C-alpha positions as a LaTeX table, in Angstrom:
\begin{tabular}{lrrr}
\hline
Residue & $x$ (\AA) & $y$ (\AA) & $z$ (\AA) \\
\hline
Met1 & 18.21 & $-22.38$ & 4.63 \\
Ser2 & 14.88 & $-21.87$ & 2.82 \\
Glu3 & 14.27 & $-25.47$ & 1.91 \\
Ile4 & 14.91 & $-26.38$ & 5.48 \\
Leu5 & 12.58 & $-23.97$ & 7.02 \\
Phe6 & 9.42 & $-23.96$ & 4.76 \\
Ser7 & 9.59 & $-27.57$ & 3.10 \\
Pro8 & 6.21 & $-29.23$ & 2.41 \\
Gly9 & 5.07 & $-30.75$ & 5.40 \\
Arg10 & 6.74 & $-28.54$ & 7.93 \\
Arg11 & 4.10 & $-26.76$ & 10.64 \\
Val12 & 4.28 & $-23.19$ & 10.46 \\
His13 & 2.69 & $-20.94$ & 13.00 \\
Phe14 & 1.60 & $-17.04$ & 12.22 \\
Val15 & 1.24 & $-14.65$ & 15.19 \\
Gly16 & $-1.06$ & $-11.64$ & 13.50 \\
Ile17 & $-1.72$ & $-13.98$ & 10.36 \\
Ala18 & $-4.90$ & $-11.41$ & 8.88 \\
Gly19 & $-2.31$ & $-8.51$ & 8.02 \\
Ser20 & $-1.88$ & $-8.32$ & 4.21 \\
Gly21 & 1.71 & $-9.24$ & 4.34 \\
Met22 & 1.15 & $-12.32$ & 6.72 \\
Ser23 & $-1.73$ & $-13.56$ & 5.01 \\
Gly24 & 0.29 & $-13.49$ & 1.89 \\
Ile25 & 2.93 & $-15.36$ & 3.00 \\
Ala26 & 0.87 & $-18.06$ & 4.30 \\
Ser27 & $-0.99$ & $-18.22$ & 1.24 \\
Ile28 & 2.06 & $-19.34$ & $-0.53$ \\
Leu29 & 3.30 & $-21.48$ & 2.19 \\
Leu30 & $-0.24$ & $-23.32$ & 1.72 \\
Gly31 & 0.30 & $-23.87$ & $-1.79$ \\
Arg32 & 3.81 & $-25.18$ & $-1.46$ \\
Gly33 & 2.50 & $-28.11$ & 1.04 \\
Val34 & 3.40 & $-26.07$ & 4.38 \\
Val35 & 0.87 & $-26.93$ & 7.11 \\
Val36 & $-0.02$ & $-23.46$ & 8.41 \\
Thr37 & $-1.72$ & $-22.34$ & 11.79 \\
Gly38 & $-2.25$ & $-18.81$ & 12.79 \\
Ser39 & $-4.06$ & $-16.59$ & 15.02 \\
Asp40 & $-5.23$ & $-13.22$ & 14.89 \\
Asn41 & $-7.14$ & $-10.54$ & 17.70 \\
Gln42 & $-10.34$ & $-10.71$ & 15.42 \\
Glu43 & $-12.27$ & $-12.09$ & 12.57 \\
Gln44 & $-11.18$ & $-10.38$ & 9.12 \\
Ser45 & $-12.07$ & $-10.76$ & 5.42 \\
Ser46 & $-8.52$ & $-12.38$ & 5.08 \\
Leu47 & $-9.16$ & $-15.51$ & 7.13 \\
Glu48 & $-11.61$ & $-17.44$ & 5.19 \\
Pro49 & $-9.50$ & $-18.00$ & 1.94 \\
Leu50 & $-6.68$ & $-19.30$ & 4.53 \\
Arg51 & $-9.19$ & $-21.59$ & 5.90 \\
Ser52 & $-10.38$ & $-22.67$ & 2.55 \\
Ser53 & $-6.69$ & $-23.51$ & 1.57 \\
Gly54 & $-6.66$ & $-25.60$ & 4.77 \\
Ala55 & $-5.05$ & $-23.21$ & 7.40 \\
Arg56 & $-6.26$ & $-23.74$ & 10.98 \\
Ile57 & $-7.01$ & $-20.35$ & 12.45 \\
Phe58 & $-7.44$ & $-19.02$ & 16.12 \\
Ile59 & $-9.07$ & $-15.77$ & 16.76 \\
Gly60 & $-7.23$ & $-14.78$ & 20.15 \\
His61 & $-3.91$ & $-15.34$ & 21.08 \\
Asp62 & $-2.98$ & $-18.33$ & 23.39 \\
Ala63 & 0.14 & $-20.54$ & 24.32 \\
Lys64 & $-1.78$ & $-23.52$ & 23.42 \\
Asn65 & $-2.47$ & $-22.27$ & 19.79 \\
Ile66 & 1.47 & $-23.03$ & 18.84 \\
Glu67 & 1.14 & $-26.85$ & 19.58 \\
Gly68 & 2.86 & $-29.04$ & 16.92 \\
Ala69 & 4.28 & $-25.85$ & 15.32 \\
Gln70 & 8.04 & $-26.03$ & 14.11 \\
Ile71 & 8.32 & $-22.51$ & 13.13 \\
Leu72 & 6.76 & $-19.27$ & 14.22 \\
Val73 & 6.11 & $-16.20$ & 12.01 \\
Thr74 & 5.44 & $-13.19$ & 13.84 \\
Ser75 & 4.49 & $-9.60$ & 12.41 \\
Ser76 & 6.25 & $-6.38$ & 13.85 \\
Ala77 & 2.85 & $-5.33$ & 15.47 \\
Ile78 & 3.20 & $-8.49$ & 17.95 \\
Pro79 & 4.92 & $-7.40$ & 21.15 \\
Arg80 & 7.34 & $-9.59$ & 22.58 \\
Asn81 & 5.16 & $-10.54$ & 25.45 \\
Asn82 & 2.69 & $-11.97$ & 23.36 \\
Pro83 & 1.79 & $-15.45$ & 24.90 \\
Glu84 & 2.10 & $-17.41$ & 21.49 \\
Val85 & 5.71 & $-15.57$ & 21.10 \\
Ala86 & 6.70 & $-16.26$ & 24.94 \\
Ala87 & 5.71 & $-19.85$ & 24.40 \\
Ala88 & 7.83 & $-20.12$ & 21.34 \\
Glu89 & 10.54 & $-18.70$ & 23.10 \\
Lys90 & 10.31 & $-20.77$ & 26.04 \\
Val91 & 10.55 & $-24.21$ & 23.80 \\
Gly92 & 13.21 & $-22.84$ & 21.60 \\
Leu93 & 11.03 & $-22.31$ & 18.39 \\
Pro94 & 12.66 & $-20.81$ & 15.24 \\
Ile95 & 11.05 & $-17.14$ & 15.25 \\
Leu96 & 11.44 & $-15.27$ & 12.17 \\
Gly97 & 9.75 & $-11.69$ & 11.67 \\
Arg98 & 7.29 & $-11.21$ & 8.88 \\
Ala99 & 10.47 & $-9.77$ & 6.69 \\
Glu100 & 12.56 & $-12.69$ & 7.38 \\
Ala101 & 9.95 & $-15.35$ & 6.30 \\
Leu102 & 9.18 & $-13.21$ & 2.95 \\
Ala103 & 12.94 & $-13.24$ & 2.38 \\
Glu104 & 13.44 & $-16.99$ & 2.45 \\
Leu105 & 10.44 & $-17.07$ & $-0.39$ \\
Leu106 & 12.57 & $-14.72$ & $-2.58$ \\
Val107 & 15.47 & $-17.19$ & $-2.88$ \\
Gly108 & 16.19 & $-18.21$ & $-6.26$ \\
Arg109 & 13.98 & $-15.49$ & $-7.89$ \\
Arg110 & 14.40 & $-12.16$ & $-9.58$ \\
Ser111 & 13.43 & $-10.55$ & $-6.90$ \\
Ile112 & 12.12 & $-6.76$ & $-7.04$ \\
Ala113 & 11.28 & $-4.87$ & $-3.84$ \\
Val114 & 9.31 & $-1.84$ & $-4.28$ \\
Ala115 & 9.94 & 0.66 & $-1.60$ \\
Gly116 & 8.80 & 4.67 & $-1.04$ \\
Thr117 & 7.22 & 6.71 & 1.69 \\
His118 & 4.04 & 6.90 & $-1.03$ \\
Gly119 & 2.88 & 4.66 & $-3.99$ \\
Lys120 & 4.85 & 1.53 & $-3.37$ \\
Thr121 & 1.39 & $-0.37$ & $-3.10$ \\
Thr122 & 0.05 & 0.90 & $-6.09$ \\
Thr123 & 3.59 & 0.35 & $-8.01$ \\
Ser124 & 4.11 & $-3.12$ & $-7.21$ \\
Gly125 & 0.47 & $-4.19$ & $-7.75$ \\
Met126 & 1.10 & $-2.60$ & $-11.07$ \\
Leu127 & 4.40 & $-4.47$ & $-11.79$ \\
Ala128 & 2.76 & $-7.64$ & $-10.52$ \\
Trp129 & $-0.11$ & $-6.83$ & $-13.00$ \\
Thr130 & 1.97 & $-5.95$ & $-16.29$ \\
Leu131 & 3.98 & $-9.25$ & $-15.71$ \\
Ala132 & 0.92 & $-11.53$ & $-15.31$ \\
Ala133 & $-0.38$ & $-9.58$ & $-18.27$ \\
Met134 & 2.46 & $-10.39$ & $-20.52$ \\
Gly135 & 2.26 & $-14.25$ & $-19.37$ \\
Glu136 & 5.19 & $-14.23$ & $-17.33$ \\
Asp137 & 3.35 & $-15.50$ & $-14.28$ \\
Pro138 & 4.89 & $-13.76$ & $-11.33$ \\
Ser139 & 5.31 & $-14.35$ & $-7.66$ \\
Phe140 & 4.07 & $-11.54$ & $-5.36$ \\
Val141 & 3.07 & $-10.44$ & $-2.03$ \\
Ile142 & 1.88 & $-6.80$ & $-1.86$ \\
Gly143 & $-0.30$ & $-5.05$ & 0.63 \\
Ser144 & $-3.60$ & $-4.81$ & $-1.28$ \\
Lys145 & $-5.37$ & $-6.99$ & $-3.55$ \\
Ile146 & $-4.69$ & $-6.51$ & $-7.27$ \\
Gln147 & $-8.10$ & $-5.73$ & $-9.07$ \\
Gly148 & $-8.68$ & $-8.67$ & $-11.70$ \\
Leu149 & $-6.26$ & $-11.01$ & $-9.80$ \\
Asn150 & $-8.44$ & $-10.33$ & $-6.90$ \\
Ser151 & $-5.51$ & $-11.33$ & $-4.53$ \\
Gly152 & $-2.42$ & $-9.36$ & $-2.72$ \\
Ser153 & $-0.20$ & $-12.66$ & $-3.35$ \\
Gly154 & 0.76 & $-15.18$ & $-5.52$ \\
Asp155 & 3.11 & $-17.70$ & $-6.21$ \\
Gly156 & 3.75 & $-17.94$ & $-10.04$ \\
Ser157 & 5.79 & $-20.45$ & $-11.91$ \\
Gly158 & 7.82 & $-17.36$ & $-13.61$ \\
Asp159 & 11.41 & $-16.41$ & $-12.33$ \\
Val160 & 10.58 & $-12.90$ & $-11.09$ \\
Phe161 & 8.96 & $-12.42$ & $-7.59$ \\
Val162 & 7.53 & $-8.53$ & $-6.71$ \\
Val163 & 7.45 & $-7.50$ & $-2.75$ \\
Glu164 & 6.33 & $-4.41$ & $-1.63$ \\
Ala165 & 8.83 & $-3.28$ & 0.58 \\
Asp166 & 7.89 & $-1.57$ & 4.15 \\
Glu167 & 10.20 & 0.96 & 5.49 \\
Ser168 & 8.18 & 1.45 & 8.61 \\
Asp169 & 9.89 & $-0.94$ & 11.27 \\
Gly170 & 12.97 & $-1.14$ & 8.98 \\
Ser171 & 12.55 & $-4.60$ & 8.00 \\
Phe172 & 13.17 & $-3.70$ & 4.02 \\
Met173 & 16.57 & $-4.48$ & 5.12 \\
Arg174 & 16.24 & $-8.59$ & 5.01 \\
Tyr175 & 15.35 & $-8.77$ & 1.36 \\
Arg176 & 18.38 & $-8.26$ & $-0.42$ \\
Pro177 & 16.88 & $-8.01$ & $-3.55$ \\
Leu178 & 18.06 & $-8.29$ & $-7.03$ \\
Gly179 & 16.69 & $-5.01$ & $-8.13$ \\
Ala180 & 14.60 & $-2.14$ & $-6.09$ \\
Val181 & 12.29 & 1.05 & $-6.73$ \\
Ile182 & 12.21 & 3.72 & $-4.60$ \\
Thr183 & 9.36 & 5.88 & $-5.52$ \\
Asn184 & 9.94 & 8.86 & $-2.99$ \\
Leu185 & 11.22 & 9.91 & 0.35 \\
Glu186 & 9.37 & 11.50 & 3.09 \\
Leu187 & 8.91 & 11.76 & 6.77 \\
Asp188 & 6.37 & 9.38 & 7.81 \\
His189 & 5.84 & 6.60 & 10.55 \\
Val190 & 6.84 & 8.96 & 13.04 \\
Asp191 & 6.48 & 6.45 & 16.01 \\
Asn192 & 9.45 & 5.09 & 14.37 \\
Phe193 & 11.41 & 7.77 & 13.09 \\
Lys194 & 11.95 & 10.96 & 14.96 \\
Asn195 & 12.74 & 13.31 & 11.80 \\
Leu196 & 13.29 & 13.15 & 7.98 \\
Glu197 & 17.02 & 12.35 & 8.56 \\
Glu198 & 16.05 & 8.75 & 10.27 \\
Val199 & 14.33 & 7.99 & 7.26 \\
Arg200 & 16.84 & 8.84 & 5.02 \\
Arg201 & 19.11 & 7.00 & 6.80 \\
Ala202 & 16.87 & 4.03 & 6.70 \\
Phe203 & 16.59 & 4.04 & 3.12 \\
Gln204 & 20.48 & 4.35 & 2.72 \\
Glu205 & 20.96 & 1.26 & 4.21 \\
Phe206 & 18.28 & $-0.39$ & 2.30 \\
Val207 & 20.00 & 0.68 & $-0.93$ \\
Lys208 & 23.20 & $-1.00$ & 0.40 \\
Thr209 & 21.16 & $-4.46$ & 0.51 \\
Val210 & 20.26 & $-4.50$ & $-3.22$ \\
Arg211 & 22.28 & $-6.64$ & $-5.43$ \\
Thr212 & 22.26 & $-5.53$ & $-9.10$ \\
Phe213 & 20.44 & $-2.37$ & $-10.02$ \\
Leu214 & 18.26 & 0.41 & $-8.42$ \\
Ile215 & 15.15 & 2.19 & $-9.80$ \\
Leu216 & 14.87 & 6.08 & $-8.53$ \\
Cys217 & 12.26 & 8.53 & $-9.00$ \\
Gly218 & 13.98 & 11.57 & $-10.74$ \\
Asn219 & 11.49 & 14.18 & $-9.60$ \\
Asp220 & 12.02 & 13.47 & $-5.92$ \\
Ala221 & 14.44 & 15.25 & $-4.57$ \\
Glu222 & 15.30 & 13.70 & $-1.34$ \\
Leu223 & 16.29 & 10.73 & $-3.44$ \\
Ala224 & 18.96 & 12.76 & $-5.10$ \\
Thr225 & 20.44 & 12.74 & $-1.17$ \\
Leu226 & 21.40 & 8.99 & $-1.12$ \\
Glu227 & 24.51 & 7.33 & $-1.97$ \\
Ile228 & 24.36 & 4.50 & $-3.93$ \\
Pro229 & 26.60 & 2.05 & $-4.21$ \\
Ser230 & 28.98 & 1.61 & $-6.99$ \\
Thr231 & 28.36 & $-1.91$ & $-7.70$ \\
Leu232 & 24.78 & $-0.86$ & $-8.48$ \\
Arg233 & 23.11 & 0.16 & $-11.79$ \\
Thr234 & 20.80 & 3.06 & $-11.22$ \\
Val235 & 18.25 & 3.90 & $-13.44$ \\
Thr236 & 15.97 & 7.32 & $-13.09$ \\
Tyr237 & 12.28 & 7.70 & $-14.29$ \\
Gly238 & 10.54 & 10.75 & $-14.25$ \\
Ile239 & 7.92 & 13.51 & $-15.53$ \\
Ala240 & 9.75 & 15.90 & $-17.76$ \\
Glu241 & 10.67 & 19.43 & $-15.86$ \\
Ala242 & 11.32 & 22.26 & $-18.01$ \\
Gly243 & 15.35 & 23.00 & $-17.17$ \\
Lys244 & 15.79 & 19.96 & $-15.81$ \\
Glu245 & 17.89 & 17.31 & $-16.71$ \\
Ser246 & 16.30 & 14.56 & $-18.45$ \\
Phe247 & 15.61 & 10.80 & $-16.87$ \\
Asp248 & 16.39 & 7.56 & $-18.36$ \\
Leu249 & 12.89 & 7.02 & $-18.40$ \\
Gln250 & 10.94 & 10.06 & $-19.30$ \\
Leu251 & 7.12 & 11.04 & $-19.51$ \\
Ser252 & 5.89 & 13.96 & $-21.07$ \\
Asn253 & 2.73 & 15.31 & $-22.73$ \\
Leu254 & 0.70 & 14.05 & $-19.69$ \\
Leu255 & $-3.23$ & 13.80 & $-20.30$ \\
Leu256 & $-5.55$ & 13.26 & $-17.60$ \\
Ser257 & $-9.19$ & 12.34 & $-17.78$ \\
Pro258 & $-11.71$ & 11.27 & $-15.26$ \\
Arg259 & $-11.20$ & 7.74 & $-15.92$ \\
Ser260 & $-7.95$ & 7.46 & $-17.55$ \\
Ser261 & $-4.57$ & 8.85 & $-18.48$ \\
Ser262 & $-1.72$ & 8.95 & $-20.89$ \\
Ala263 & 1.48 & 10.22 & $-21.53$ \\
Ser264 & 4.41 & 9.90 & $-23.86$ \\
Ile265 & 7.58 & 7.63 & $-22.85$ \\
Ser266 & 11.05 & 7.95 & $-24.16$ \\
Trp267 & 13.99 & 5.29 & $-22.96$ \\
Arg268 & 17.32 & 7.28 & $-22.63$ \\
Gly269 & 16.31 & 10.04 & $-25.25$ \\
Arg270 & 14.47 & 7.09 & $-27.94$ \\
Pro271 & 10.82 & 7.73 & $-27.83$ \\
Leu272 & 8.83 & 4.23 & $-26.96$ \\
Gly273 & 5.40 & 5.53 & $-27.92$ \\
Thr274 & 2.53 & 6.21 & $-26.10$ \\
Leu275 & 1.52 & 4.93 & $-22.16$ \\
Thr276 & $-2.28$ & 4.88 & $-21.59$ \\
Leu277 & $-3.76$ & 3.71 & $-17.94$ \\
Ser278 & $-7.23$ & 3.02 & $-17.46$ \\
Ile279 & $-6.97$ & 4.61 & $-14.19$ \\
Ser280 & $-6.03$ & 8.69 & $-13.78$ \\
Gly281 & $-3.60$ & 10.57 & $-11.84$ \\
Arg282 & $-0.30$ & 12.18 & $-12.24$ \\
His283 & 0.67 & 9.91 & $-9.38$ \\
Asn284 & $-0.23$ & 6.78 & $-10.92$ \\
Leu285 & 1.70 & 7.83 & $-14.47$ \\
Leu286 & 4.71 & 8.41 & $-12.36$ \\
Asn287 & 4.09 & 5.00 & $-10.77$ \\
Ala288 & 3.78 & 3.41 & $-14.15$ \\
Gly289 & 6.93 & 5.01 & $-15.04$ \\
Ala290 & 8.93 & 3.01 & $-12.24$ \\
Val291 & 7.28 & $-0.44$ & $-13.57$ \\
Ile292 & 8.17 & 0.29 & $-17.33$ \\
Ala293 & 11.73 & 1.40 & $-16.32$ \\
Thr294 & 12.12 & $-1.80$ & $-13.97$ \\
Leu295 & 10.27 & $-4.02$ & $-16.80$ \\
Leu296 & 12.82 & $-2.75$ & $-19.65$ \\
Glu297 & 15.74 & $-3.07$ & $-17.10$ \\
Leu298 & 14.79 & $-6.56$ & $-16.61$ \\
Gly299 & 14.88 & $-7.17$ & $-20.43$ \\
Phe300 & 11.17 & $-6.85$ & $-21.44$ \\
Glu301 & 10.29 & $-5.42$ & $-24.63$ \\
Ser302 & 8.67 & $-1.90$ & $-24.63$ \\
Gln303 & 5.41 & $-2.58$ & $-26.35$ \\
Arg304 & 4.69 & $-5.72$ & $-24.41$ \\
Ile305 & 4.99 & $-3.57$ & $-21.09$ \\
Leu306 & 3.06 & $-0.75$ & $-22.51$ \\
Thr307 & $-0.05$ & $-3.10$ & $-24.10$ \\
Ala308 & 0.26 & $-4.89$ & $-20.65$ \\
Leu309 & 0.16 & $-1.88$ & $-18.31$ \\
Ala310 & $-3.00$ & $-0.59$ & $-20.15$ \\
Ser311 & $-5.41$ & $-3.22$ & $-18.73$ \\
Phe312 & $-4.32$ & $-2.35$ & $-15.03$ \\
Gln313 & $-7.42$ & $-1.76$ & $-13.13$ \\
Gly314 & $-5.80$ & $-0.59$ & $-9.71$ \\
Thr315 & $-5.69$ & $-2.24$ & $-6.28$ \\
Ser316 & $-8.16$ & $-2.40$ & $-3.41$ \\
Arg317 & $-8.57$ & 0.74 & $-1.12$ \\
Arg318 & $-6.26$ & 2.91 & $-3.74$ \\
Phe319 & $-9.31$ & 5.14 & $-4.85$ \\
Glu320 & $-11.76$ & 1.81 & $-5.22$ \\
Phe321 & $-15.14$ & 2.53 & $-6.67$ \\
Lys322 & $-17.83$ & 0.81 & $-4.12$ \\
Gly323 & $-21.05$ & 1.78 & $-5.67$ \\
Glu324 & $-23.51$ & 4.90 & $-6.96$ \\
Ile325 & $-26.91$ & 5.54 & $-6.03$ \\
Ala326 & $-29.28$ & 8.47 & $-6.91$ \\
Gly327 & $-26.20$ & 10.17 & $-8.81$ \\
Ile328 & $-23.87$ & 9.95 & $-5.70$ \\
Thr329 & $-20.38$ & 8.24 & $-5.85$ \\
Val330 & $-18.69$ & 6.49 & $-3.14$ \\
Ile331 & $-14.90$ & 5.86 & $-3.28$ \\
Asp332 & $-12.89$ & 4.18 & $-0.86$ \\
Asp333 & $-9.13$ & 4.91 & $-0.08$ \\
Tyr334 & $-6.15$ & 3.95 & 1.96 \\
Gly335 & $-4.62$ & 7.59 & 2.07 \\
His336 & $-3.42$ & 8.42 & 5.52 \\
His337 & $-0.55$ & 10.97 & 4.91 \\
Pro338 & $-0.89$ & 14.60 & 3.69 \\
Thr339 & 0.96 & 14.26 & 0.75 \\
Glu340 & $-1.01$ & 10.99 & $-0.32$ \\
Ile341 & $-4.34$ & 12.91 & 0.93 \\
Gln342 & $-3.46$ & 15.84 & $-1.32$ \\
Ala343 & $-2.93$ & 13.12 & $-4.40$ \\
Thr344 & $-6.00$ & 11.56 & $-3.93$ \\
Leu345 & $-8.32$ & 14.74 & $-3.48$ \\
Ala346 & $-6.35$ & 15.95 & $-6.78$ \\
Met347 & $-7.62$ & 12.74 & $-8.48$ \\
Ala348 & $-11.09$ & 12.82 & $-7.22$ \\
Arg349 & $-11.66$ & 15.95 & $-8.81$ \\
Ser350 & $-10.24$ & 14.90 & $-11.87$ \\
Tyr351 & $-12.87$ & 12.16 & $-11.61$ \\
Met352 & $-15.57$ & 14.09 & $-10.74$ \\
Ala353 & $-14.87$ & 16.49 & $-13.75$ \\
Asn354 & $-15.25$ & 19.27 & $-11.61$ \\
Val355 & $-19.09$ & 18.55 & $-11.20$ \\
Gly356 & $-20.82$ & 18.12 & $-7.92$ \\
Arg357 & $-19.25$ & 18.42 & $-3.98$ \\
Leu358 & $-16.44$ & 16.53 & $-3.10$ \\
Val359 & $-17.29$ & 14.89 & 0.46 \\
Val360 & $-14.72$ & 13.41 & 2.56 \\
Ile361 & $-15.07$ & 10.91 & 5.46 \\
Phe362 & $-11.27$ & 11.15 & 6.96 \\
Gln363 & $-10.06$ & 8.98 & 10.09 \\
Pro364 & $-6.50$ & 10.04 & 11.01 \\
His365 & $-4.30$ & 6.80 & 11.75 \\
Arg366 & $-2.29$ & 6.97 & 14.68 \\
Phe367 & $-1.92$ & 9.52 & 17.66 \\
Ser368 & 1.84 & 9.77 & 16.77 \\
Arg369 & 0.99 & 10.69 & 13.16 \\
Thr370 & $-1.79$ & 13.01 & 13.94 \\
Ala371 & 0.38 & 14.88 & 16.71 \\
Val372 & 3.19 & 15.61 & 14.20 \\
Phe373 & 0.92 & 16.51 & 10.91 \\
His374 & $-2.57$ & 18.07 & 12.20 \\
Arg375 & $-1.60$ & 21.34 & 10.27 \\
Glu376 & $-1.02$ & 19.13 & 7.17 \\
Phe377 & $-3.90$ & 17.19 & 7.24 \\
Ala378 & $-6.00$ & 20.28 & 7.59 \\
Thr379 & $-4.44$ & 22.08 & 4.63 \\
Ala380 & $-4.78$ & 19.00 & 2.48 \\
Leu381 & $-8.46$ & 18.31 & 3.69 \\
Thr382 & $-9.62$ & 22.01 & 3.05 \\
Glu383 & $-9.48$ & 21.06 & $-0.77$ \\
Ala384 & $-12.79$ & 19.32 & $-0.27$ \\
Asp385 & $-16.13$ & 20.67 & 0.03 \\
Leu386 & $-17.29$ & 19.14 & 3.16 \\
Ile387 & $-14.92$ & 17.20 & 5.53 \\
Phe388 & $-16.37$ & 14.56 & 8.18 \\
Leu389 & $-13.82$ & 13.51 & 10.86 \\
Thr390 & $-13.95$ & 10.95 & 13.05 \\
Asp391 & $-11.91$ & 9.57 & 15.91 \\
Ile392 & $-8.26$ & 8.65 & 15.67 \\
Tyr393 & $-7.50$ & 4.95 & 14.96 \\
Ala394 & $-5.09$ & 3.81 & 17.40 \\
Ala395 & $-3.29$ & 1.08 & 15.52 \\
Ser396 & $-2.32$ & $-0.43$ & 18.83 \\
Glu397 & $-0.77$ & 3.00 & 20.09 \\
Ala398 & $-1.72$ & 4.47 & 23.46 \\
Pro399 & $-3.42$ & 7.83 & 23.42 \\
Ile400 & $-1.47$ & 10.97 & 23.50 \\
Glu401 & $-3.10$ & 13.81 & 25.52 \\
Gly402 & $-4.39$ & 16.31 & 24.06 \\
Val403 & $-4.26$ & 14.79 & 20.33 \\
Thr404 & $-7.46$ & 13.96 & 19.25 \\
Ala405 & $-9.15$ & 14.58 & 15.62 \\
Gly406 & $-10.28$ & 17.95 & 16.77 \\
Leu407 & $-6.70$ & 19.54 & 16.19 \\
Ile408 & $-7.33$ & 18.88 & 12.50 \\
Ala409 & $-10.98$ & 20.44 & 12.69 \\
Ser410 & $-9.62$ & 23.68 & 14.11 \\
Asp411 & $-7.21$ & 24.33 & 11.39 \\
Ile412 & $-10.13$ & 23.95 & 8.53 \\
Pro413 & $-13.13$ & 26.70 & 7.88 \\
Gln414 & $-15.71$ & 25.50 & 10.21 \\
Glu415 & $-18.52$ & 25.90 & 7.87 \\
Lys416 & $-16.96$ & 22.94 & 5.78 \\
Val417 & $-15.89$ & 20.49 & 8.60 \\
Tyr418 & $-18.11$ & 18.10 & 10.98 \\
Tyr419 & $-16.09$ & 16.21 & 13.76 \\
Leu420 & $-18.38$ & 13.64 & 15.12 \\
Ser421 & $-16.87$ & 10.82 & 17.14 \\
Asn422 & $-20.43$ & 9.13 & 17.30 \\
Arg423 & $-20.51$ & 6.72 & 14.06 \\
Glu424 & $-24.23$ & 6.77 & 13.71 \\
Glu425 & $-24.23$ & 10.27 & 14.23 \\
Leu426 & $-21.73$ & 11.06 & 11.49 \\
Ile427 & $-23.50$ & 8.90 & 9.06 \\
Ser428 & $-26.84$ & 10.32 & 9.62 \\
Gln429 & $-25.37$ & 13.66 & 9.42 \\
Leu430 & $-23.62$ & 12.85 & 6.13 \\
Ile431 & $-26.70$ & 11.25 & 4.33 \\
Ser432 & $-28.47$ & 14.32 & 5.13 \\
Lys433 & $-26.41$ & 16.54 & 3.31 \\
Met434 & $-25.70$ & 14.26 & 0.16 \\
Glu435 & $-26.91$ & 15.79 & $-3.20$ \\
Pro436 & $-27.21$ & 14.12 & $-6.76$ \\
Gly437 & $-23.83$ & 14.66 & $-8.42$ \\
Asp438 & $-21.58$ & 14.27 & $-4.72$ \\
Leu439 & $-18.45$ & 12.47 & $-4.54$ \\
Val440 & $-18.18$ & 10.95 & $-1.27$ \\
Leu441 & $-14.79$ & 9.40 & $-0.32$ \\
Thr442 & $-13.38$ & 7.29 & 2.69 \\
Leu443 & $-10.09$ & 8.13 & 3.69 \\
Gly444 & $-7.98$ & 6.10 & 6.03 \\
Ala445 & $-5.76$ & 3.21 & 6.59 \\
Gly446 & $-8.08$ & 2.16 & 9.66 \\
Asp447 & $-11.54$ & 0.64 & 9.62 \\
Val448 & $-13.26$ & 3.94 & 7.91 \\
Thr449 & $-13.22$ & 1.52 & 4.70 \\
His450 & $-16.29$ & $-0.16$ & 6.41 \\
Leu451 & $-18.08$ & 2.83 & 6.23 \\
Ala452 & $-18.61$ & 2.76 & 2.30 \\
Gly453 & $-20.85$ & $-0.30$ & 2.60 \\
Glu454 & $-22.93$ & 1.46 & 5.33 \\
Ile455 & $-23.27$ & 4.76 & 2.96 \\
Leu456 & $-24.41$ & 3.15 & 0.18 \\
Glu457 & $-27.00$ & 1.06 & 2.28 \\
Arg458 & $-28.46$ & 4.02 & 3.83 \\
Leu459 & $-28.58$ & 5.75 & 0.38 \\
His460 & $-30.34$ & 3.14 & $-1.01$ \\
Glu461 & $-33.05$ & 3.08 & 1.91 \\
Arg462 & $-33.41$ & 7.05 & 1.59 \\
Asn463 & $-33.94$ & 6.72 & $-2.23$ \\
Ser464 & $-36.30$ & 3.59 & $-2.31$ \\
\hline
\end{tabular}
């Protein structure tokens, strides 16, 4: 099937091509000689590399954009009444979802799907980086650029293909990977899941699609509730806990420093040595544990793995350093769930070595998520010294009456929170309060990421 669909010369049109997963698939197809066109609502940075590789890109959706296409690929965010999708249906073009298209690329490879409510982008990026650093030239499609590789996708000559498996729309059941990692299980994507039980059922169905082995975080109690098919080899990884059963891959003696972290590693009771990362955070050590367990299961030698992992620099928008001016540091992070925010703020405190203030600009992502988690957001954010809240980033959702960022602000001590819907006013207020030693963290899955550059520019103007 894959040779028929994506053979060289075939003409494939992507609806919503700028999305991280979609652009990654398009990039791989371009490298394989497929003729790629695509459309998106607005210009984005991910489009220029596609144009440079030969893709024809349209800004805006129009039925005429699909002329000449033989296959349509569409993201889950695109409604069925989209004019390009409707035109394709009218003429009988094959229409594939993003996950279906990516599943085609996995055929014939040792595919590893990295799933979980949190940590899957960093874990899949860490896995792809480690394989590359070992000289294995992997293929990969993940939701963020890997620092050092400067891409979130690649079509390597090696036989391992790493894919970030997003559970949000249930499409991760399409991949049928050789092996899979599940980092954790928690309620999120409340626009699609009503409760934790629905999330659990989705992951239960996902494990049934895995062909050979499953890597599970032993520290996550919810993962222990999954029923694992007897046909799968199950490998656990985790941080040693007093009184708890040991894991196949166990981390102990954790050491967290502002710019690094380390842990002792054992495999089924046998010491392997010390893992040293050039990034900090307990959660990143746990992510690394998943990577080591996966690569050991694939047959790679432990010292090669540990050496390669040590050079991992992170992925974009995951505690990404943006700049420093006059002693004020600016970091950008994608965290948009209370659990992620809690981990990110703890990492920020470690990064700062408890010097200066932690200042957060948080943009809530989706009305539905804000409605369900506004109290949890407030609790997590209160760990910062100053909190600036923006309006909610809708992400294609319709507003919900009464749901605003004010719900979060109302549960934070008023002396430390500022809810400003005007972007210019927010930046002006922020700049006026900045002092040397502060760390500013732009936080959220929407366009809040663009504020980091503006803040650095204004700080430069203030100090010039």
